[in-house]
N, C-alpha and C positions, 0 to 999 in steps of 0.2 A: 504494500500500500504506500502511495506517495503522500508524505506528510505536508499538508498545506498550512500548518500552524506557523510557518516562518515566512509567509508571503502575503502580499496583497496583489490585486489584479487590476491592470488598466485595460479598458475595452474601447474599441473604436466607435463609440457612440457618445452623443452629448457634445457641447462646446463650452470649454475644452473637454477632451475625452474623460469619461468618468472612471473612478477607481472604486473597486469593491474591496471593503476592508477585510482584515484577516478573520475576525469572528464570523462574518457573513459567508466568507469563502469556506471556512471549516464547517459551517452549518449546512453545506450542500448546495451552494449556489450553482446554477446552470443557466445557459442561454445559447443563442445561436453561435456565439463567438468563443465559448468556453464550455466544455463538457468534461466532467470527471466521473470515472467509474472506480471500482475498488483497485484497479490495476493500471489505469491509464489517465492521462490528461490530454484533451484535444484542444488545440488553439486554431482559430481561423480569423484572419484580418483582411477584409477586402480593400482594394486600392482606393475606393471612394469613401472609406471610413474616416471619421474625424480623428484629430491628433491631439496630443498634449500641447500645452501652451507654447513651448519653444521648439516643437518638432515639425518636420516636414512630411513624415510618413506615418501611416496608421499602425497600430499594434494591438495584439491580444497577448499581453506579456505580464509575467509575475515580477514583483519587486520585493526584495528582502525586507522582512520586518521581525519584530518580536511577536510573541503569541498574543499579546494584548492589542496588537495593531500598530504600536509605535514603530516608526521607521528605524531600521537598524543600519547604522553606519559604523565602519571600523577603519583603523589605520593598520597597515600591514605589519609594522614591527611588533605589534601586540600579540598576534596569533599566527598560526599556520592555516591559510584560508583555502578551502576547496569548494568547487562547484562541479558536480558530476551528473551526467545524464546519459540515457539511452533513448533514442528516438528514431522516427522515420518521418520524412517530409513527403506529403501527399500532393501538394499543389504549390506552384510558384506563379508570380505575376509575369508579365511580358519581359521585364528586366531579368527574370530568372533568379532574383536575389531575395533572400530573407535572412535576418539575423536571428540566431537560435540561442545565443548566450552572450552575456556582457559582464564586464566589471566597469561600473560607472562611477563617476566622481560627484559627490554631493555638491549641489549648488552650481554645477557646470552643465553646459549644453552638450559637451563632448565627452564620450566615454574614454577610459584608458584602453579598453579592449573590446572589440566586437568579433564574435565568431560567426562567420557568414557562410551560408550554403549558396553556391552559385551554379545554377543549372545552365547547361549549354545544349541548345537544340541540335547542334551539329553532331554531337556525340550521344545525345539523349542521356547524359550522365552529368553529375555535378562535381565541382571542386569545393573542398572545404578550406577556407582561408581565415587567417587571423589578421585583423586590422588593429595595429598597436600605435598609440601615441607615445613617442619616446620620452616626452616630458610634459608636464601640465600646460606649458605655454605653446606646445606644438599645434599648429593650425591644420596639419595634414597627418594622416596615419601611414605607417609603413605596412605594406601588404605582404604577408608571409604565407605561401602555399603550404598546406598541411597534408592534404590527401586528395586524390582524384578518383574518378570512376564510380561515384555513388549514384545509382539511379533513384528515381522517385520510388517511394514505398519500401526501400531497403533500410533495415535498421542499422544504426551505427551508434557508437558511443564516444563521449568526450569527457575529459577531466581537465578543468582549469585549476591551477594551483598558484597562489602568490605567497611565497615563503616570508618569514620574518626578516630575512636578509635582503629582500627585494628581488628574488629570483622569480620571474614569471615563466610558467611552464604551461603548455597546452599539449595534451595527448589526444589524438583521434584514432580510434581503432589500433592502438598500440604504437602509432607514429608520434614520436615526441619531438617537440621544439621547445627551446627555453632561451631566455635572454635576461641579463641583469638590468633592472630598471635604473633610470636616472634617480639619484637620491632625493631630488626635489619632489618626488611622489610621496615620500615617507610621511609627511604631516597631513596629507590629504585624506579626507573622509571618503571612504569607498563603500560600495555595496554591489551585490550580485543581482542580475536580472536573467530571466530565461522565458522562452515561449516563442512567439512569432512576431517579429518586427518587420513588416513587409516593406521592402525597399523600392516602392513604386507608389505613385498617387494619381495615376491617370488610367482611365478605362471604366468598364462597366463593373457592377457589383459582383458579377460572376468571376471576375479576375481577382485573385487573392493569393495570400500565403496560407498554407495549412500544414500542421504537423501534429503527430501524436507522440507523447512522451510516455515511455514505459518505466522509466526510473528517473528521479530527480532528487538531488540531495545537496544540502549545504552542510559544511563542517568548518568550525573554527576551533582548531586544536590548540590547547594550551601549551605554553612553553615549558 
């Protein structure tokens, strides 16, 4: 069973997009954009969905919290931080791109890390890439290829780890990449996100990002 007691949920409806708080989510919340069973979470975000205040694209996406619904933010030197998931992507927009996991910076419009599924119609498969901002002031991200050849509806897994020493690691289906972060990240308040963040905002409602998660877990391991 996937524990929802460490998340809230942003949905692509309302202006700005609405957030379902943690107690409501744990209480069994369901709609067209999010469905939970005993073993899975399904996320769906159409390209014409509404966005959060500072975003360009729609999302059906979880954001890290405490069980009482309070937002959880952390600095990486204090704990060893993990986000792990097993999922399959069932639908992509015309750009082919959806973000399936993030490390975001509190109070910033730009995340430290985006893990992105990039579907290519030429091969009918996707590449998984990490987009990393090397320091908090960076305006662009470095794109790191992690894995290729993942078709729609095929399950794969990822583990994102940010260690107390500032080593950022991403493993996808056993393929590991890691990089030492610029120390200017150390005092920044961070948090995990996961779900479907559709990287497209043009087209009909039937055009969307969709994914099913079979496992999703946050860990902050003590020093």
